[in-house]
C-alpha positions, 0 to 999 in steps of 0.5 A: 216107533217102539213096540211099547208105544205101538201097544199102548192103548188110547188112554196111555197115548192121551196121557203121553200127549198131555204130558208133552203138551204140558211141557209146551205150556210150561215153556210158554208160561216161562216165556210170559214170565220173562216177557212179563208185561201182560197177565195170562188172561190179557195175553189170551185175549191178544192171542185170540184176536191175533189168530182169529181176528179181526173179531167183534166183541161177541165173537171174541167173548164166545171164542174165549168162553167169557161174558161180553162185559168181561171181554170188553173190559180186557179189550179196553185195557189192551186198547189203552196199552196200544196192543189192540185197536177198536174200530167201527166195523165196515158193515155196521156203524153200531158194531166194533171190530177188534184187531191187533195193532203193530205194537201187539204183533211185536209183543207177540213176536217177542214172546214167540221168539223166547218160546222158540228158543226154548223149543229149539234147545229141547229139539236139539237134544233129540235125534234129527229123525225124531225131530222131523217125525215129531213135527209131522205128528204135531202137524197131524194133531193140529189139523185133527184138533182144529179141523171140522168136527167129527161126523155125527153118529151114523146110526138111524135117528130115534123114531119120533115120540107121539104125544097124545 
């Protein structure tokens, strides 16, 4: 690690990580453009179901921070395209479970293959030791970003207010 990086404050490090993440997002968007069959919004739904599914519609909508009706319309389009499947949930006849189909997984695999080729080309331009260190640090960041939320503040709670 260079002394410049070691001396950088958290704000500077945040900017550096964001800049790197934007390069990764751009690689993903370029892969989407080349593979171009789905809008970014539909792809976002397909990815969410693939990573976190099967899901019911309410859980999917909450995960994507969108209304249930908007999520339902997107799921219907992806179901019509054969990329998602809506099936009765095993625990409730009223609930629908949404999952990725084989065609949906193939679509995502092709997209990931394109993105991985771009990543591999960028990684080849780095020294081997830097590649390994980057992979380790990205794994750490992924765990920090997807792990349990930080513990609440350990300060004692405020005393209760007494209303008369």
